[in-house]
C-alpha positions, 0 to 999 in steps of 0.5 A: 883942782878942789871940788865940793859937792853933797851929791856923791854922783855928782862929785865923782862925774865932776872930779872925773872931768876936772881930773881934781879932788873931793872934799867931802864935807857934810852936811854940805853947807857946812862947807860954805864959810871956809869956801866964801872966806878961806878959798878951800874949794874951787868949785863948791856946792852953795845953797843959792841965797847964800850964794845971792849974799856972797855976792850981794856982799861983793865975795869972790864968788861966781854961779856956775849955773847947775842945779845941785839940788831942787824940791817942792818946799810947801810941805817943810812948814809943819806942825804938831796935830791939826793946825793950819797954815791960816794959824801962823799969824800971831803964832811961832814959827822956828826956822834954823836960820833967817836966811836958810834957803828953805826958809826964804822959799816958805815964807814967800809962799806965805806971802803970795799964796795965803796972804800972810804979813810976815810982821804979824808971825813971831819968828824964831831963829837957832842959828846964824847964816853962812856970812858973818856980814850979815845979822837977823832983822830986828824983829826976828827972835835968837833963842840961846846958843845950843837950842835946836830946832827939832828938839823945840818943835818935838816939845811943843816950845814952838807952835810951827816950823821950817824943817827940810832936811831936819824933820824927826820922826814923829806920828803928830807931825803934820804939814800946816799946809793941806795936801802940800805936795799937790799944792806944791807941783801946781805952784811949779806948773803955774810957775814953770820951774821947780824951787831950787836949793843948790847951785854949784859955786865956783871961786874966780881963781879957778882954772876956768878951762876945768870948771868948764868940763866940769859944768859940761860933765854936770849938765848931762846929770842935773838941771843945767843952764842960765835959761833952766836956773833963771826962773827959780833964781830970779823968784828966790832973789825977789823973795830974799829980797823982800824979807831982809835976807839980801842988802840989795837987789840982785839980779839974775843977769847980774849973776850971768855977767860976773860968770862970763867974766869969771870964765871967760865965754858968753851967755850961750856958752852955758845957756 
């Protein structure tokens, strides 16, 4: 069994449990297309929005309910200087990809918490998403090939950037949302969950017994189970549909049914 996980500790645990082999691909999101289109691995870490898109387009994939990466997201909307979140209307906001999970979360916050109509913002993207079937909405602009968001942001070519792991080191950078981490903590307390970025996905052709061994091992180290993931996955799926990231609704129960069918187990086995 071939396994792709970005976290070294989780990868070692999964490999030991399944007697498998780790494919070390960094950054881990670079593994998405190979996993979905070529079956390069049986178990692979995926951005949750990528998995939702894959299910919507009926790709051969199922959710193994492990949160490989969860984190606050409010702090990822940044600007240079003192511009606040209210200033995004009519301004340029850059995001690496329209279907990037961090961007989906942040745009959801802008809509729900700050009353921003997304059509009032000049959105700019820099890369395609992970599924070739998907194209950006017509009202989203794409930069020429080779242009990078961090460079454009630091040069002042965009007013705001949604930057997670790509955040440059620069003293001019400020979070657009004041006290962003405190706001994020209050959001999570109110919702009852943290935003999830990455989950674990399974190729339906994988050996079910080995996959379940991986699940049991990872569940001791990471948030796991359908009950734990229902809240954040349902929320981000709703955001994604509203933002034209998904071509159709994808319910959490559909994910559960698909996983149980692939692994031949009841939902309670993974709860």
